[in-house]
VEXDREN-2710 file (C-alpha; in Angstrom, 1 decimal):
% VEXDREN-2710
k/r/px/py/pz
1/UNK/-148.6/39.2/60.2
2/UNK/-146.1/39.7/63.0
3/UNK/-146.1/38.0/66.4
4/UNK/-146.6/41.4/68.0
5/UNK/-150.0/41.6/66.5
6/UNK/-151.2/38.6/68.3
7/UNK/-149.2/39.1/71.5
8/UNK/-149.1/42.9/72.3
9/UNK/-146.5/44.2/74.6
10/UNK/-147.4/44.3/78.3
11/UNK/-145.3/47.4/79.1
12/UNK/-148.1/50.0/78.8
13/UNK/-150.3/47.9/81.1
14/UNK/-147.5/47.6/83.7
15/UNK/-146.9/51.3/83.6
16/UNK/-150.6/52.0/84.1
17/UNK/-150.6/49.7/87.1
18/UNK/-147.4/51.0/88.7
19/UNK/-147.8/54.7/88.1
20/UNK/-150.9/55.2/90.4
21/UNK/-149.0/53.4/93.1
22/UNK/-146.0/55.7/92.7
23/UNK/-148.3/58.7/92.6
24/UNK/-150.2/57.7/95.7
25/UNK/-147.1/57.0/97.9
26/UNK/-146.5/60.7/98.8
27/UNK/-150.2/61.2/99.4
28/UNK/-150.3/58.1/101.7
29/UNK/-147.3/59.5/103.6
30/UNK/-149.1/62.8/104.0
31/UNK/-152.3/61.0/105.1
32/UNK/-150.3/59.2/107.8
33/UNK/-148.7/62.4/109.1
34/UNK/-151.8/64.6/109.0
35/UNK/-153.6/63.2/112.0
36/UNK/-150.5/63.3/114.3
37/UNK/-151.1/66.9/115.6
38/UNK/-154.7/66.1/116.2
39/UNK/-153.8/62.9/118.1
40/UNK/-151.2/64.6/120.2
41/UNK/-153.6/67.5/121.0
42/UNK/-156.3/65.2/122.1
43/UNK/-153.9/63.1/124.2
44/UNK/-152.3/66.0/126.0
45/UNK/-155.6/67.8/126.5
46/UNK/-157.0/64.6/128.1
47/UNK/-153.9/64.3/130.3
48/UNK/-154.2/67.9/131.4
49/UNK/-157.9/67.5/132.3
50/UNK/-157.1/64.3/134.2
51/UNK/-154.3/66.1/136.1
52/UNK/-156.8/68.9/137.0
53/UNK/-159.3/66.3/138.2
54/UNK/-156.7/64.5/140.5
55/UNK/-155.5/67.9/141.7
56/UNK/-159.1/68.9/142.7
57/UNK/-160.3/65.7/144.3
58/UNK/-157.0/64.6/146.0
59/UNK/-156.1/67.7/148.1
60/UNK/-152.7/66.4/149.1
61/UNK/-150.3/69.4/149.6
62/UNK/-147.1/67.9/148.0
63/UNK/-149.0/66.1/145.3
64/UNK/-151.1/69.2/144.5
65/UNK/-148.0/71.4/144.2
66/UNK/-146.4/68.8/141.9
67/UNK/-149.4/68.4/139.7
68/UNK/-150.0/72.2/139.5
69/UNK/-146.7/72.6/137.7
70/UNK/-147.9/70.6/134.7
71/UNK/-151.1/72.6/134.0
72/UNK/-149.6/74.9/131.4
73/UNK/-146.7/72.6/130.1
74/UNK/-148.7/70.4/127.7
75/UNK/-150.2/73.4/125.9
76/UNK/-146.8/75.0/125.6
77/UNK/-145.3/71.8/124.2
78/UNK/-148.0/71.6/121.6
79/UNK/-147.2/75.2/120.6
80/UNK/-143.6/74.3/120.2
81/UNK/-144.3/71.2/118.1
82/UNK/-147.4/72.2/116.0
83/UNK/-147.9/75.9/116.4
84/UNK/-150.5/78.4/117.6
85/UNK/-153.6/76.6/116.4
86/UNK/-152.7/73.3/118.2
87/UNK/-152.0/75.1/121.4
88/UNK/-155.4/77.0/121.4
89/UNK/-157.2/73.7/120.5
90/UNK/-155.5/72.0/123.5
91/UNK/-156.6/74.8/125.8
92/UNK/-160.1/74.7/124.4
93/UNK/-160.5/70.9/124.5
94/UNK/-159.1/70.8/128.1
95/UNK/-161.6/73.5/129.2
96/UNK/-164.4/71.6/127.5
97/UNK/-163.5/68.3/129.2
98/UNK/-163.2/69.9/132.6
99/UNK/-166.5/71.6/132.1
100/UNK/-168.2/68.2/131.3
101/UNK/-166.5/66.5/134.2
102/UNK/-166.7/69.2/136.9
103/UNK/-168.8/72.0/135.7
104/UNK/-168.2/75.4/134.0
105/UNK/-166.7/77.2/137.0
106/UNK/-163.9/74.7/137.3
107/UNK/-163.2/74.9/133.6
108/UNK/-163.0/78.7/133.7
109/UNK/-160.5/78.5/136.6
110/UNK/-158.3/76.3/134.4
111/UNK/-158.5/78.5/131.3
112/UNK/-157.8/81.6/133.3
113/UNK/-154.9/81.6/133.9
114/UNK/-153.3/78.2/133.2
115/UNK/-154.6/77.7/129.6
116/UNK/-153.6/81.2/128.6
117/UNK/-150.2/80.9/130.3
118/UNK/-149.5/77.7/128.4
119/UNK/-150.2/79.4/125.1
120/UNK/-148.1/82.4/126.1
121/UNK/-145.1/80.3/127.3
122/UNK/-145.2/78.4/124.0
123/UNK/-145.2/81.6/122.0
124/UNK/-142.2/83.0/123.9
125/UNK/-140.3/79.7/123.9
126/UNK/-140.9/79.3/120.2
127/UNK/-139.3/82.7/119.6
128/UNK/-136.4/81.9/122.0
129/UNK/-137.3/84.8/124.3
130/UNK/-135.3/85.0/127.6
131/UNK/-136.7/83.7/130.8
132/UNK/-137.1/87.3/132.1
133/UNK/-139.5/88.1/129.2
134/UNK/-141.5/84.9/129.4
135/UNK/-141.8/85.0/133.2
136/UNK/-142.6/88.7/133.3
137/UNK/-145.6/88.5/131.0
138/UNK/-146.7/85.2/132.5
139/UNK/-146.6/86.7/136.0
140/UNK/-148.9/89.5/134.9
141/UNK/-151.3/86.9/133.4
142/UNK/-151.2/84.8/136.6
143/UNK/-151.9/87.8/138.7
144/UNK/-154.9/88.8/136.5
145/UNK/-156.1/85.2/136.6
146/UNK/-155.9/85.2/140.4
147/UNK/-158.1/88.2/140.7
148/UNK/-160.4/86.8/138.1
149/UNK/-160.8/83.6/140.1
150/UNK/-161.2/85.6/143.3
151/UNK/-164.1/87.5/141.8
152/UNK/-165.6/84.4/140.4
153/UNK/-165.5/82.6/143.7
154/UNK/-166.8/85.7/145.5
155/UNK/-169.7/85.8/143.1
156/UNK/-170.5/82.1/143.6
157/UNK/-170.1/82.2/147.4
158/UNK/-171.9/85.5/147.8
159/UNK/-169.1/87.1/149.9
160/UNK/-166.1/89.3/149.1
161/UNK/-163.0/87.1/149.5
162/UNK/-160.7/90.0/148.9
163/UNK/-161.9/91.6/152.2
164/UNK/-161.3/88.3/153.9
165/UNK/-157.7/88.1/152.5
166/UNK/-157.1/91.7/153.7
167/UNK/-158.3/90.8/157.2
168/UNK/-155.9/87.9/157.4
169/UNK/-153.0/89.9/156.2
170/UNK/-153.9/92.7/158.6
171/UNK/-153.8/90.2/161.5
172/UNK/-150.4/88.9/160.3
173/UNK/-148.9/92.4/160.0
174/UNK/-150.3/93.4/163.5
175/UNK/-148.7/90.2/164.9
176/UNK/-145.4/91.1/163.3
177/UNK/-145.5/94.7/164.6
178/UNK/-146.2/93.5/168.1
179/UNK/-143.3/91.0/167.9
180/UNK/-141.0/93.8/166.8
181/UNK/-142.3/96.1/169.7
182/UNK/-143.5/98.8/167.4
183/UNK/-146.5/101.0/168.1
184/UNK/-147.8/101.1/164.6
185/UNK/-151.2/100.3/163.0
186/UNK/-151.0/98.8/159.4
187/UNK/-152.7/101.1/156.9
188/UNK/-155.2/99.7/154.5
189/UNK/-153.0/100.7/151.5
190/UNK/-150.0/98.9/153.1
191/UNK/-152.1/95.8/153.6
192/UNK/-153.3/95.7/150.0
193/UNK/-149.8/96.4/148.6
194/UNK/-148.5/93.6/150.8
195/UNK/-151.2/91.3/149.5
196/UNK/-150.4/92.1/145.8
197/UNK/-146.7/91.6/146.5
198/UNK/-147.5/88.1/147.9
199/UNK/-149.6/87.3/144.8
200/UNK/-146.8/88.4/142.5
201/UNK/-144.1/86.5/144.5
202/UNK/-146.2/83.3/144.5
203/UNK/-146.7/83.6/140.7
204/UNK/-142.9/84.2/140.2
205/UNK/-141.9/81.1/142.2
206/UNK/-144.5/79.0/140.4
207/UNK/-143.4/80.1/137.0
208/UNK/-139.8/79.5/137.9
209/UNK/-140.6/75.9/138.7
210/UNK/-142.6/75.6/135.5
211/UNK/-139.6/76.9/133.4
212/UNK/-137.2/74.6/135.2
213/UNK/-139.4/71.5/134.8
214/UNK/-140.1/72.3/131.1
215/UNK/-136.4/73.0/130.4
216/UNK/-135.4/69.6/131.9
217/UNK/-138.2/67.6/130.2
218/UNK/-138.2/69.2/126.8
219/UNK/-134.5/68.7/126.4
220/UNK/-134.9/64.9/126.8
221/UNK/-137.6/64.7/124.0
222/UNK/-135.6/66.9/121.6
223/UNK/-137.6/70.2/122.0
224/UNK/-135.4/73.1/122.7
225/UNK/-136.4/76.1/124.8
226/UNK/-134.2/79.0/125.9
227/UNK/-131.6/78.2/128.6
228/UNK/-131.9/79.6/132.1
229/UNK/-130.2/82.8/133.1
230/UNK/-126.5/82.5/133.8
231/UNK/-126.8/82.9/137.6
232/UNK/-129.3/80.0/137.6
233/UNK/-127.1/77.8/135.5
234/UNK/-124.2/78.4/137.9
235/UNK/-126.4/77.5/140.8
236/UNK/-127.6/74.3/139.2
237/UNK/-124.1/73.3/138.3
238/UNK/-123.0/74.0/141.9
239/UNK/-125.8/71.8/143.2
240/UNK/-124.8/69.0/140.9
241/UNK/-121.3/69.1/142.2
END
């Protein structure tokens, strides 16, 4: 009889104990990483809904303009970090939160256009498209969103707000014609073209600010988006000097 018959080797038992731990280590690492997109999506969606809430109930002009810039940025950031699904989840969760806190009309006003613009910007920035491309398509969505909101508010208020806007612009154009000493009467087509031009100009300036803020912020957190056009880079460097 050998000693090994009475005292069997402990190596197989040790291997059986250590091998499951070694096998479970990558699985545990994946388990830790897997909730990260969900946590970031929930956090940024909540932050966007809170920003919308403050923007609505604290009508301070400068503060409102500043907060409005950040409506599409969190959704675009999620697209850059986690892809298309996370961005749409963020837009959907934000819309749901605003609907619970403030009602469906307010949530629809967020989703169209800011939620869609956030997804669109994230898609173009992910593909490193130029600012001309991303701003061009986003301006179209912003303009469509403006008319969508206008029709929604007109339906809720029971009055045509587009007619009201045209009247205000007509008065402004008549005042300008009088100041210039011209004997002209603004035509309805000219008034509507002027109104559409103002809407597009407002959307272009807004999206330019969104691009600038995102470009400065994302660079600090290690998320790259396309650089501004050359003329804008020269202008920014001149202002820094």
